[in-house]
A tleap script that builds the chain and sets N, CA, C and O, in Angstrom:
source leaprc.protein.ff14SB
mol = sequence {
  NMET SER LYS GLU ASP ALA VAL ASN PRO GLU
  LEU VAL ARG GLN GLU GLU GLU TYR LEU ARG
  LYS VAL HIE PRO THR PRO GLU ASP ILE PRO
  GLY CYS MET LYS LEU PHE ASP ASP PHE LEU
  LEU CYS ASN VAL ILE SER ALA GLN ALA ARG
  SER LEU TYR ARG TYR GLY GLU MET ALA THR
  CYS ALA PRO LYS LEU GLU ASP PHE LYS PHE
  CYS MET SER LEU LYS GLY VAL HIE PRO GLU
  GLU LYS ARG GLU LEU TRP ILE ARG ARG ARG
  ALA GLU TRP TRP ALA ARG ARG ARG ALA GLY
  LYS CYS SER GLU ASP VAL TRP ASP VAL ARG
  THR GLU PRO LEU GLN ASN PHE PRO SER ARG
  THR LEU ASP PRO ASN LEU GLN THR PRO ARG
  THR TYR CGLU
}
set mol.1.N position { -36.885 34.542 -12.575 }
set mol.1.CA position { -35.342 34.902 -12.965 }
set mol.1.C position { -34.934 34.698 -11.351 }
set mol.1.O position { -35.405 35.389 -10.447 }
set mol.2.N position { -34.086 33.749 -11.189 }
set mol.2.CA position { -33.542 33.726 -9.728 }
set mol.2.C position { -32.496 34.479 -9.162 }
set mol.2.O position { -31.611 34.364 -10.010 }
set mol.3.N position { -32.057 35.167 -8.268 }
set mol.3.CA position { -30.826 36.079 -7.774 }
set mol.3.C position { -29.949 35.994 -8.712 }
set mol.3.O position { -29.503 36.940 -9.361 }
set mol.4.N position { -29.594 34.556 -8.848 }
set mol.4.CA position { -28.416 33.930 -9.192 }
set mol.4.C position { -27.976 34.760 -11.071 }
set mol.4.O position { -26.940 35.315 -11.437 }
set mol.5.N position { -29.077 34.528 -11.720 }
set mol.5.CA position { -29.326 35.127 -13.059 }
set mol.5.C position { -29.626 36.926 -13.246 }
set mol.5.O position { -29.669 37.585 -14.285 }
set mol.6.N position { -29.801 37.363 -11.813 }
set mol.6.CA position { -30.191 38.720 -12.019 }
set mol.6.C position { -28.845 39.240 -12.668 }
set mol.6.O position { -27.736 38.712 -12.573 }
set mol.7.N position { -29.214 40.471 -13.394 }
set mol.7.CA position { -27.605 40.986 -14.073 }
set mol.7.C position { -28.260 42.368 -13.927 }
set mol.7.O position { -29.416 42.785 -14.004 }
set mol.8.N position { -26.552 43.134 -13.584 }
set mol.8.CA position { -26.994 44.591 -13.425 }
set mol.8.C position { -27.033 44.998 -14.587 }
set mol.8.O position { -26.327 44.598 -15.513 }
set mol.9.N position { -28.118 46.078 -14.636 }
set mol.9.CA position { -28.454 46.648 -15.837 }
set mol.9.C position { -27.281 47.644 -16.291 }
set mol.9.O position { -27.202 47.931 -17.486 }
set mol.10.N position { -26.520 48.089 -15.522 }
set mol.10.CA position { -25.630 49.013 -15.738 }
set mol.10.C position { -24.485 48.127 -16.656 }
set mol.10.O position { -24.129 48.444 -17.791 }
set mol.11.N position { -23.947 46.818 -15.810 }
set mol.11.CA position { -23.217 46.552 -16.449 }
set mol.11.C position { -23.344 46.045 -18.270 }
set mol.11.O position { -22.568 46.115 -19.223 }
set mol.12.N position { -25.013 45.438 -18.044 }
set mol.12.CA position { -24.921 44.936 -19.538 }
set mol.12.C position { -25.343 46.220 -20.691 }
set mol.12.O position { -25.537 45.974 -21.882 }
set mol.13.N position { -25.433 47.515 -20.132 }
set mol.13.CA position { -25.180 48.584 -20.928 }
set mol.13.C position { -24.145 48.871 -21.346 }
set mol.13.O position { -24.126 49.289 -22.504 }
set mol.14.N position { -23.073 48.789 -20.718 }
set mol.14.CA position { -21.979 48.875 -20.986 }
set mol.14.C position { -21.344 47.979 -22.065 }
set mol.14.O position { -20.656 48.316 -23.029 }
set mol.15.N position { -21.834 46.477 -21.580 }
set mol.15.CA position { -21.175 45.443 -22.638 }
set mol.15.C position { -22.063 45.726 -24.207 }
set mol.15.O position { -21.536 45.753 -25.320 }
set mol.16.N position { -23.144 45.867 -23.976 }
set mol.16.CA position { -23.920 46.087 -25.542 }
set mol.16.C position { -23.238 47.517 -25.853 }
set mol.16.O position { -23.441 47.607 -27.064 }
set mol.17.N position { -22.707 48.418 -25.559 }
set mol.17.CA position { -22.245 49.491 -25.945 }
set mol.17.C position { -20.636 49.117 -26.672 }
set mol.17.O position { -20.080 49.684 -27.612 }
set mol.18.N position { -20.198 48.019 -25.887 }
set mol.18.CA position { -19.051 47.674 -26.535 }
set mol.18.C position { -19.227 46.845 -27.825 }
set mol.18.O position { -18.647 47.132 -28.872 }
set mol.19.N position { -20.083 45.775 -27.678 }
set mol.19.CA position { -20.083 44.859 -28.323 }
set mol.19.C position { -20.627 45.397 -29.621 }
set mol.19.O position { -20.318 44.747 -30.619 }
set mol.20.N position { -21.588 46.758 -29.843 }
set mol.20.CA position { -22.007 47.292 -30.957 }
set mol.20.C position { -20.645 47.915 -31.981 }
set mol.20.O position { -20.631 48.074 -33.202 }
set mol.21.N position { -19.899 48.097 -31.281 }
set mol.21.CA position { -18.631 48.682 -31.543 }
set mol.21.C position { -17.775 47.541 -32.333 }
set mol.21.O position { -17.478 47.542 -33.528 }
set mol.22.N position { -17.538 46.814 -31.591 }
set mol.22.CA position { -17.154 45.398 -32.585 }
set mol.22.C position { -17.559 44.582 -32.934 }
set mol.22.O position { -16.938 43.532 -33.093 }
set mol.23.N position { -19.145 44.809 -33.268 }
set mol.23.CA position { -19.650 43.921 -34.351 }
set mol.23.C position { -20.670 45.056 -34.653 }
set mol.23.O position { -21.743 45.125 -34.054 }
set mol.24.N position { -20.274 45.975 -35.644 }
set mol.24.CA position { -21.259 47.012 -36.715 }
set mol.24.C position { -21.950 46.645 -37.390 }
set mol.24.O position { -22.940 47.371 -37.479 }
set mol.25.N position { -21.964 45.663 -38.090 }
set mol.25.CA position { -23.080 45.000 -39.046 }
set mol.25.C position { -23.248 43.597 -38.634 }
set mol.25.O position { -22.388 42.863 -38.149 }
set mol.26.N position { -24.619 43.299 -38.925 }
set mol.26.CA position { -25.118 42.003 -38.900 }
set mol.26.C position { -24.109 40.906 -39.538 }
set mol.26.O position { -24.061 39.818 -38.966 }
set mol.27.N position { -23.482 41.067 -40.424 }
set mol.27.CA position { -22.482 40.143 -41.069 }
set mol.27.C position { -21.283 39.996 -40.175 }
set mol.27.O position { -20.391 39.264 -40.604 }
set mol.28.N position { -21.100 40.595 -38.948 }
set mol.28.CA position { -20.048 40.537 -37.979 }
set mol.28.C position { -20.132 39.769 -37.129 }
set mol.28.O position { -19.078 39.448 -36.579 }
set mol.29.N position { -21.610 39.057 -36.588 }
set mol.29.CA position { -21.708 38.269 -35.170 }
set mol.29.C position { -21.170 37.170 -35.958 }
set mol.29.O position { -20.600 37.199 -37.049 }
set mol.30.N position { -21.506 36.047 -35.076 }
set mol.30.CA position { -20.964 34.790 -35.633 }
set mol.30.C position { -22.355 33.808 -36.268 }
set mol.30.O position { -23.439 33.829 -35.684 }
set mol.31.N position { -22.154 33.091 -37.352 }
set mol.31.CA position { -23.070 32.497 -37.901 }
set mol.31.C position { -23.386 31.267 -36.945 }
set mol.31.O position { -23.026 31.201 -35.770 }
set mol.32.N position { -24.156 30.249 -37.670 }
set mol.32.CA position { -25.038 29.517 -36.600 }
set mol.32.C position { -23.740 28.082 -36.970 }
set mol.32.O position { -23.412 27.244 -36.131 }
set mol.33.N position { -23.259 28.140 -38.258 }
set mol.33.CA position { -21.992 27.131 -38.518 }
set mol.33.C position { -20.666 26.972 -37.497 }
set mol.33.O position { -20.008 26.089 -36.947 }
set mol.34.N position { -20.731 28.494 -37.627 }
set mol.34.CA position { -19.180 28.763 -36.491 }
set mol.34.C position { -19.842 28.384 -34.992 }
set mol.34.O position { -18.898 28.000 -34.301 }
set mol.35.N position { -21.092 28.337 -34.211 }
set mol.35.CA position { -21.343 27.943 -33.255 }
set mol.35.C position { -21.464 26.868 -32.706 }
set mol.35.O position { -21.272 26.475 -31.556 }
set mol.36.N position { -21.931 26.238 -33.974 }
set mol.36.CA position { -21.869 24.196 -34.351 }
set mol.36.C position { -20.652 24.147 -34.211 }
set mol.36.O position { -20.296 23.841 -33.073 }
set mol.37.N position { -19.707 24.369 -35.082 }
set mol.37.CA position { -18.254 24.169 -34.811 }
set mol.37.C position { -17.661 24.339 -33.236 }
set mol.37.O position { -17.383 23.411 -32.477 }
set mol.38.N position { -17.566 25.544 -33.006 }
set mol.38.CA position { -17.535 25.970 -31.422 }
set mol.38.C position { -18.053 24.503 -30.487 }
set mol.38.O position { -17.269 23.791 -29.859 }
set mol.39.N position { -19.530 24.288 -30.586 }
set mol.39.CA position { -19.577 23.217 -29.757 }
set mol.39.C position { -18.843 21.799 -29.922 }
set mol.39.O position { -18.561 21.080 -28.963 }
set mol.40.N position { -18.559 21.477 -31.325 }
set mol.40.CA position { -17.906 20.585 -31.401 }
set mol.40.C position { -16.590 20.295 -31.099 }
set mol.40.O position { -16.074 19.232 -30.754 }
set mol.41.N position { -16.059 21.542 -31.304 }
set mol.41.CA position { -14.674 21.463 -30.782 }
set mol.41.C position { -14.216 21.796 -29.178 }
set mol.41.O position { -13.125 22.029 -28.657 }
set mol.42.N position { -15.340 21.717 -28.761 }
set mol.42.CA position { -15.770 22.009 -26.990 }
set mol.42.C position { -15.541 20.180 -26.540 }
set mol.42.O position { -14.875 19.749 -25.598 }
set mol.43.N position { -16.302 19.410 -27.523 }
set mol.43.CA position { -16.220 18.140 -27.119 }
set mol.43.C position { -14.868 16.970 -27.575 }
set mol.43.O position { -14.736 15.801 -27.214 }
set mol.44.N position { -14.060 17.729 -28.407 }
set mol.44.CA position { -12.879 16.840 -28.912 }
set mol.44.C position { -12.186 16.443 -27.575 }
set mol.44.O position { -12.268 17.004 -26.483 }
set mol.45.N position { -11.482 15.336 -27.933 }
set mol.45.CA position { -10.464 14.731 -26.398 }
set mol.45.C position { -9.661 16.066 -25.970 }
set mol.45.O position { -9.876 16.573 -24.869 }
set mol.46.N position { -8.902 16.514 -26.705 }
set mol.46.CA position { -8.077 17.831 -26.512 }
set mol.46.C position { -8.403 18.618 -25.812 }
set mol.46.O position { -7.585 18.861 -24.925 }
set mol.47.N position { -9.543 19.332 -25.795 }
set mol.47.CA position { -10.536 20.164 -25.165 }
set mol.47.C position { -10.557 19.328 -23.823 }
set mol.47.O position { -9.950 19.662 -22.805 }
set mol.48.N position { -11.245 18.331 -23.944 }
set mol.48.CA position { -11.643 17.910 -22.552 }
set mol.48.C position { -10.312 17.492 -21.708 }
set mol.48.O position { -10.390 17.511 -20.480 }
set mol.49.N position { -9.240 17.159 -22.265 }
set mol.49.CA position { -8.059 16.553 -21.371 }
set mol.49.C position { -7.474 18.201 -20.839 }
set mol.49.O position { -7.179 18.270 -19.646 }
set mol.50.N position { -7.331 19.306 -21.564 }
set mol.50.CA position { -7.128 20.807 -21.099 }
set mol.50.C position { -7.919 20.675 -19.811 }
set mol.50.O position { -7.401 20.311 -18.756 }
set mol.51.N position { -9.155 20.979 -19.944 }
set mol.51.CA position { -10.092 21.305 -19.179 }
set mol.51.C position { -9.793 20.568 -17.820 }
set mol.51.O position { -9.768 21.153 -16.737 }
set mol.52.N position { -9.582 19.306 -17.981 }
set mol.52.CA position { -9.524 18.295 -16.678 }
set mol.52.C position { -8.292 18.762 -16.277 }
set mol.52.O position { -8.381 18.902 -15.057 }
set mol.53.N position { -7.246 19.062 -16.626 }
set mol.53.CA position { -5.796 19.421 -16.439 }
set mol.53.C position { -5.942 20.686 -15.550 }
set mol.53.O position { -5.348 20.745 -14.473 }
set mol.54.N position { -6.625 21.564 -15.936 }
set mol.54.CA position { -6.724 23.182 -15.801 }
set mol.54.C position { -7.461 23.143 -14.703 }
set mol.54.O position { -7.026 23.466 -13.598 }
set mol.55.N position { -8.748 22.704 -14.947 }
set mol.55.CA position { -9.711 22.762 -13.748 }
set mol.55.C position { -10.252 21.593 -13.038 }
set mol.55.O position { -11.189 21.691 -12.246 }
set mol.56.N position { -9.675 20.517 -13.314 }
set mol.56.CA position { -9.884 19.270 -12.454 }
set mol.56.C position { -11.251 18.651 -12.817 }
set mol.56.O position { -11.681 17.857 -11.980 }
set mol.57.N position { -12.104 18.891 -14.040 }
set mol.57.CA position { -13.134 18.562 -14.439 }
set mol.57.C position { -13.210 18.615 -15.509 }
set mol.57.O position { -12.358 19.181 -16.193 }
set mol.58.N position { -14.377 17.977 -16.044 }
set mol.58.CA position { -14.588 17.546 -17.471 }
set mol.58.C position { -14.943 18.880 -18.253 }
set mol.58.O position { -15.695 19.465 -17.473 }
set mol.59.N position { -14.764 19.849 -19.646 }
set mol.59.CA position { -15.677 20.844 -19.781 }
set mol.59.C position { -17.265 20.523 -20.212 }
set mol.59.O position { -17.823 19.646 -20.871 }
set mol.60.N position { -17.676 21.700 -19.484 }
set mol.60.CA position { -19.185 21.701 -19.891 }
set mol.60.C position { -19.456 22.447 -21.379 }
set mol.60.O position { -18.937 23.501 -21.747 }
set mol.61.N position { -20.214 21.785 -21.981 }
set mol.61.CA position { -20.233 22.300 -23.686 }
set mol.61.C position { -22.002 22.581 -23.657 }
set mol.61.O position { -22.656 22.813 -24.673 }
set mol.62.N position { -22.495 22.510 -22.456 }
set mol.62.CA position { -23.975 23.150 -22.744 }
set mol.62.C position { -24.579 24.527 -23.000 }
set mol.62.O position { -25.704 24.842 -23.389 }
set mol.63.N position { -23.230 25.453 -22.586 }
set mol.63.CA position { -23.596 27.000 -22.949 }
set mol.63.C position { -23.398 26.972 -24.649 }
set mol.63.O position { -24.190 27.458 -25.457 }
set mol.64.N position { -22.159 26.290 -24.954 }
set mol.64.CA position { -21.973 26.361 -26.483 }
set mol.64.C position { -23.170 25.630 -27.540 }
set mol.64.O position { -23.325 25.970 -28.713 }
set mol.65.N position { -23.817 24.755 -26.965 }
set mol.65.CA position { -24.902 24.052 -27.508 }
set mol.65.C position { -25.765 25.070 -27.289 }
set mol.65.O position { -25.925 25.586 -28.395 }
set mol.66.N position { -26.427 25.665 -26.468 }
set mol.66.CA position { -27.500 26.478 -25.971 }
set mol.66.C position { -27.198 28.054 -27.161 }
set mol.66.O position { -28.125 28.651 -27.709 }
set mol.67.N position { -26.022 28.349 -27.280 }
set mol.67.CA position { -25.488 29.668 -28.201 }
set mol.67.C position { -26.307 29.033 -29.689 }
set mol.67.O position { -27.242 29.602 -30.253 }
set mol.68.N position { -25.657 27.695 -30.127 }
set mol.68.CA position { -26.122 27.442 -31.178 }
set mol.68.C position { -27.541 27.178 -31.646 }
set mol.68.O position { -27.957 27.414 -32.781 }
set mol.69.N position { -28.345 26.581 -30.486 }
set mol.69.CA position { -30.021 26.633 -30.528 }
set mol.69.C position { -30.246 27.995 -30.717 }
set mol.69.O position { -30.915 28.275 -31.712 }
set mol.70.N position { -29.872 28.884 -30.038 }
set mol.70.CA position { -30.096 30.524 -29.838 }
set mol.70.C position { -29.925 30.823 -31.447 }
set mol.70.O position { -30.788 31.524 -31.976 }
set mol.71.N position { -29.205 30.487 -31.974 }
set mol.71.CA position { -28.915 31.322 -33.402 }
set mol.71.C position { -29.767 30.584 -34.536 }
set mol.71.O position { -30.190 31.104 -35.568 }
set mol.72.N position { -29.909 29.394 -34.163 }
set mol.72.CA position { -30.905 28.594 -34.780 }
set mol.72.C position { -32.548 28.913 -34.652 }
set mol.72.O position { -33.384 28.871 -35.555 }
set mol.73.N position { -32.711 29.198 -33.438 }
set mol.73.CA position { -34.241 29.823 -33.459 }
set mol.73.C position { -34.353 31.322 -33.784 }
set mol.73.O position { -35.142 31.979 -33.104 }
set mol.74.N position { -33.699 31.889 -34.681 }
set mol.74.CA position { -33.597 33.287 -35.282 }
set mol.74.C position { -32.867 33.335 -36.669 }
set mol.74.O position { -31.993 34.107 -37.063 }
set mol.75.N position { -33.524 32.217 -37.331 }
set mol.75.CA position { -33.107 31.890 -38.586 }
set mol.75.C position { -33.786 32.806 -39.257 }
set mol.75.O position { -33.196 33.442 -40.130 }
set mol.76.N position { -35.358 33.088 -38.940 }
set mol.76.CA position { -36.384 33.674 -39.995 }
set mol.76.C position { -36.294 35.021 -39.592 }
set mol.76.O position { -37.032 35.758 -40.246 }
set mol.77.N position { -35.550 35.632 -38.628 }
set mol.77.CA position { -35.753 36.820 -38.189 }
set mol.77.C position { -34.667 37.929 -38.641 }
set mol.77.O position { -33.470 37.677 -38.776 }
set mol.78.N position { -35.218 39.106 -38.840 }
set mol.78.CA position { -34.245 40.112 -39.776 }
set mol.78.C position { -32.722 40.444 -39.923 }
set mol.78.O position { -32.254 40.784 -38.837 }
set mol.79.N position { -32.085 40.447 -40.635 }
set mol.79.CA position { -30.433 40.176 -39.683 }
set mol.79.C position { -30.198 41.377 -38.742 }
set mol.79.O position { -29.672 41.211 -37.642 }
set mol.80.N position { -30.626 42.686 -39.222 }
set mol.80.CA position { -30.490 43.514 -37.836 }
set mol.80.C position { -30.992 43.756 -36.679 }
set mol.80.O position { -30.595 44.441 -35.737 }
set mol.81.N position { -32.216 42.912 -36.900 }
set mol.81.CA position { -32.601 42.345 -35.512 }
set mol.81.C position { -32.182 41.309 -34.914 }
set mol.81.O position { -32.308 41.037 -33.721 }
set mol.82.N position { -31.599 40.622 -35.857 }
set mol.82.CA position { -30.830 39.319 -35.065 }
set mol.82.C position { -29.722 39.549 -34.461 }
set mol.82.O position { -29.386 38.859 -33.499 }
set mol.83.N position { -28.716 40.895 -35.082 }
set mol.83.CA position { -27.796 41.606 -34.475 }
set mol.83.C position { -28.122 41.868 -32.981 }
set mol.83.O position { -27.436 41.632 -31.986 }
set mol.84.N position { -29.183 42.344 -33.079 }
set mol.84.CA position { -29.398 43.248 -31.881 }
set mol.84.C position { -30.093 42.075 -30.636 }
set mol.84.O position { -29.999 42.232 -29.419 }
set mol.85.N position { -30.485 41.413 -31.034 }
set mol.85.CA position { -30.875 40.192 -29.834 }
set mol.85.C position { -29.517 39.512 -29.780 }
set mol.85.O position { -29.432 39.022 -28.654 }
set mol.86.N position { -28.437 39.261 -30.463 }
set mol.86.CA position { -27.304 38.501 -30.536 }
set mol.86.C position { -26.599 39.153 -29.367 }
set mol.86.O position { -26.022 38.658 -28.399 }
set mol.87.N position { -26.829 40.528 -29.771 }
set mol.87.CA position { -25.847 41.338 -28.825 }
set mol.87.C position { -26.185 41.255 -27.275 }
set mol.87.O position { -25.461 40.854 -26.364 }
set mol.88.N position { -27.494 41.748 -27.226 }
set mol.88.CA position { -28.336 41.645 -26.009 }
set mol.88.C position { -27.864 40.306 -25.087 }
set mol.88.O position { -27.624 40.389 -23.883 }
set mol.89.N position { -27.784 39.189 -25.792 }
set mol.89.CA position { -27.661 38.021 -25.146 }
set mol.89.C position { -26.198 37.545 -25.066 }
set mol.89.O position { -26.014 36.399 -24.656 }
set mol.90.N position { -25.272 38.205 -25.369 }
set mol.90.CA position { -23.764 38.135 -25.295 }
set mol.90.C position { -23.621 39.141 -24.204 }
set mol.90.O position { -23.056 38.710 -23.199 }
set mol.91.N position { -23.952 40.209 -24.182 }
set mol.91.CA position { -23.942 41.577 -23.069 }
set mol.91.C position { -24.319 40.815 -21.691 }
set mol.91.O position { -23.613 40.620 -20.701 }
set mol.92.N position { -25.674 40.442 -21.953 }
set mol.92.CA position { -25.736 39.689 -20.524 }
set mol.92.C position { -25.088 38.368 -20.284 }
set mol.92.O position { -25.176 38.190 -19.069 }
set mol.93.N position { -24.479 37.349 -20.832 }
set mol.93.CA position { -23.526 36.864 -20.708 }
set mol.93.C position { -22.371 37.328 -19.787 }
set mol.93.O position { -22.001 36.917 -18.687 }
set mol.94.N position { -21.817 38.545 -20.777 }
set mol.94.CA position { -20.510 39.131 -19.910 }
set mol.94.C position { -20.816 39.627 -19.024 }
set mol.94.O position { -20.134 39.307 -18.050 }
set mol.95.N position { -21.934 40.651 -18.744 }
set mol.95.CA position { -22.433 41.153 -17.551 }
set mol.95.C position { -22.433 40.043 -16.526 }
set mol.95.O position { -22.081 40.326 -15.381 }
set mol.96.N position { -22.775 38.871 -16.808 }
set mol.96.CA position { -23.237 37.752 -15.306 }
set mol.96.C position { -21.298 37.039 -15.036 }
set mol.96.O position { -20.747 36.516 -14.067 }
set mol.97.N position { -20.932 37.308 -16.113 }
set mol.97.CA position { -19.088 36.978 -15.730 }
set mol.97.C position { -18.567 38.089 -15.364 }
set mol.97.O position { -17.743 37.853 -14.480 }
set mol.98.N position { -18.626 39.092 -15.580 }
set mol.98.CA position { -18.035 40.324 -15.080 }
set mol.98.C position { -18.426 40.117 -13.270 }
set mol.98.O position { -17.669 40.077 -12.301 }
set mol.99.N position { -19.887 40.019 -13.366 }
set mol.99.CA position { -20.229 40.375 -12.031 }
set mol.99.C position { -20.018 39.219 -11.008 }
set mol.99.O position { -20.239 39.310 -9.800 }
set mol.100.N position { -19.459 37.879 -11.805 }
set mol.100.CA position { -19.317 36.644 -10.841 }
set mol.100.C position { -18.044 36.710 -9.952 }
set mol.100.O position { -17.435 37.749 -9.696 }
set mol.101.N position { -17.778 35.674 -9.588 }
set mol.101.CA position { -16.295 35.421 -8.944 }
set mol.101.C position { -15.265 35.513 -9.954 }
set mol.101.O position { -15.586 35.178 -11.094 }
set mol.102.N position { -14.039 35.921 -9.730 }
set mol.102.CA position { -12.865 35.812 -10.638 }
set mol.102.C position { -11.166 35.364 -9.859 }
set mol.102.O position { -10.735 35.790 -8.787 }
set mol.103.N position { -10.828 34.889 -10.331 }
set mol.103.CA position { -9.288 34.457 -9.993 }
set mol.103.C position { -8.624 35.624 -9.534 }
set mol.103.O position { -7.848 35.521 -8.583 }
set mol.104.N position { -8.853 36.886 -10.163 }
set mol.104.CA position { -8.377 37.620 -9.039 }
set mol.104.C position { -9.062 38.133 -8.118 }
set mol.104.O position { -8.684 39.280 -7.881 }
set mol.105.N position { -9.966 37.769 -7.446 }
set mol.105.CA position { -10.845 37.595 -6.191 }
set mol.105.C position { -10.193 36.778 -4.561 }
set mol.105.O position { -10.626 36.690 -3.412 }
set mol.106.N position { -8.806 36.249 -5.376 }
set mol.106.CA position { -8.224 35.774 -4.075 }
set mol.106.C position { -7.036 36.399 -3.981 }
set mol.106.O position { -6.128 35.751 -3.462 }
set mol.107.N position { -6.790 37.588 -4.383 }
set mol.107.CA position { -5.593 38.380 -3.936 }
set mol.107.C position { -6.045 39.628 -3.344 }
set mol.107.O position { -6.801 40.346 -3.998 }
set mol.108.N position { -5.704 39.931 -2.301 }
set mol.108.CA position { -6.205 41.394 -1.697 }
set mol.108.C position { -5.004 42.616 -2.249 }
set mol.108.O position { -3.816 42.386 -2.024 }
set mol.109.N position { -5.261 43.425 -2.705 }
set mol.109.CA position { -4.464 44.595 -3.541 }
set mol.109.C position { -3.751 45.453 -2.179 }
set mol.109.O position { -4.493 45.927 -1.319 }
set mol.110.N position { -2.661 45.555 -2.113 }
set mol.110.CA position { -1.530 45.915 -0.960 }
set mol.110.C position { -1.900 47.479 -1.252 }
set mol.110.O position { -2.007 47.742 -2.450 }
set mol.111.N position { -2.095 48.478 -0.407 }
set mol.111.CA position { -1.894 49.906 -0.860 }
set mol.111.C position { -0.677 50.332 -0.512 }
set mol.111.O position { -0.233 51.396 -0.944 }
set mol.112.N position { 0.028 49.514 0.342 }
set mol.112.CA position { 1.774 49.829 0.831 }
set mol.112.C position { 2.335 48.751 0.934 }
set mol.112.O position { 1.717 47.702 1.117 }
set mol.113.N position { 3.868 48.853 0.810 }
set mol.113.CA position { 4.434 47.526 0.626 }
set mol.113.C position { 4.726 46.928 2.080 }
set mol.113.O position { 4.778 47.641 3.083 }
set mol.114.N position { 4.907 45.573 2.088 }
set mol.114.CA position { 5.290 44.958 3.415 }
set mol.114.C position { 6.312 45.551 4.113 }
set mol.114.O position { 7.240 46.092 3.513 }
set mol.115.N position { 6.236 45.505 5.585 }
set mol.115.CA position { 7.520 46.230 6.305 }
set mol.115.C position { 8.224 45.226 6.242 }
set mol.115.O position { 7.818 44.064 6.249 }
set mol.116.N position { 9.783 45.743 6.150 }
set mol.116.CA position { 11.088 44.936 6.188 }
set mol.116.C position { 10.950 43.665 5.208 }
set mol.116.O position { 11.261 42.568 5.671 }
set mol.117.N position { 10.569 43.743 4.076 }
set mol.117.CA position { 10.534 42.399 3.383 }
set mol.117.C position { 10.801 43.152 2.021 }
set mol.117.O position { 10.157 44.148 1.691 }
set mol.118.N position { 11.824 42.580 1.245 }
set mol.118.CA position { 12.675 41.346 1.793 }
set mol.118.C position { 13.748 42.136 3.071 }
set mol.118.O position { 13.873 43.356 3.180 }
set mol.119.N position { 14.394 41.172 3.889 }
set mol.119.CA position { 14.808 41.628 5.334 }
set mol.119.C position { 16.112 42.725 4.269 }
set mol.119.O position { 16.662 42.454 3.202 }
set mol.120.N position { 16.206 43.862 5.083 }
set mol.120.CA position { 17.568 44.461 4.531 }
set mol.120.C position { 18.907 44.428 5.584 }
set mol.120.O position { 20.018 44.923 5.395 }
set mol.121.N position { 18.443 43.727 6.668 }
set mol.121.CA position { 19.743 43.271 7.213 }
set mol.121.C position { 20.215 41.696 7.144 }
set mol.121.O position { 19.429 40.757 7.013 }
set mol.122.N position { 21.355 41.605 7.233 }
set mol.122.CA position { 21.752 39.676 7.097 }
set mol.122.C position { 21.685 39.377 8.619 }
set mol.122.O position { 21.952 40.205 9.490 }
set mol.123.N position { 21.285 38.060 8.840 }
set mol.123.CA position { 21.180 37.369 10.212 }
set mol.123.C position { 22.848 37.284 10.325 }
set mol.123.O position { 23.611 36.953 9.418 }
set mol.124.N position { 23.161 37.627 11.523 }
set mol.124.CA position { 24.747 37.481 11.927 }
set mol.124.C position { 24.699 35.853 12.201 }
set mol.124.O position { 25.806 35.358 11.984 }
set mol.125.N position { 23.965 35.140 12.511 }
set mol.125.CA position { 24.390 33.630 12.532 }
set mol.125.C position { 24.038 32.885 11.706 }
set mol.125.O position { 24.044 31.666 11.874 }
set mol.126.N position { 23.607 33.540 10.494 }
set mol.126.CA position { 23.836 32.709 9.018 }
set mol.126.C position { 25.154 32.540 8.682 }
set mol.126.O position { 25.995 33.438 8.677 }
set mol.127.N position { 25.340 31.362 8.396 }
set mol.127.CA position { 26.724 30.885 7.586 }
set mol.127.C position { 26.639 30.611 6.230 }
set mol.127.O position { 25.937 29.700 5.790 }
set mol.128.N position { 27.408 31.450 5.447 }
set mol.128.CA position { 27.104 31.509 4.059 }
set mol.128.C position { 28.507 30.409 3.483 }
set mol.128.O position { 29.597 30.564 4.032 }
set mol.129.N position { 28.397 29.635 2.680 }
set mol.129.CA position { 29.341 28.510 2.388 }
set mol.129.C position { 30.557 29.564 1.577 }
set mol.129.O position { 30.413 30.679 1.076 }
set mol.130.N position { 31.485 28.889 1.670 }
set mol.130.CA position { 32.520 29.861 0.775 }
set mol.130.C position { 32.783 29.066 0.002 }
set mol.130.O position { 32.703 27.878 0.314 }
set mol.131.N position { 33.200 29.476 -1.322 }
set mol.131.CA position { 33.517 28.737 -2.610 }
set mol.131.C position { 35.012 29.069 -2.796 }
set mol.131.O position { 35.711 28.339 -3.500 }
set mol.132.N position { 35.490 30.098 -2.212 }
set mol.132.CA position { 37.031 30.534 -2.941 }
set mol.132.C position { 37.445 30.663 -1.173 }
set mol.132.O position { 36.786 31.280 -0.336 }
set mol.133.N position { 38.960 29.741 -0.893 }
set mol.133.CA position { 39.934 30.143 0.043 }
set mol.133.C position { 40.927 30.745 0.261 }
set mol.133.O position { 41.401 30.763 1.396 }
savepdb mol mol.pdb
quit
């Protein structure tokens, strides 16, 4: 396991706890047909165009295919064990996503407002156009 693939165990535990509440029974996890549909929908022209517009590159559908293949590998497993394995896999995915970069990383949170913004005094040299004479 490379350093990039290492996940924080605390984040995984938090995600597993949340996913167990969201998916309390084996029937609540998505089936293989749903995952296959998600993979196919990723490849349609509208999804690819949206990705190209938003991110400047074509969508990568390999993770969706990996989810489908993972689901197919669990076909002979007891439903409760399948649920636990699926929750573990999704928790690790969410933990990696939470630990990775985010669009919010580009913003610095201010602890105090900017000084003199917006300017509270008018510039005396500023000429304002008059609409009424």
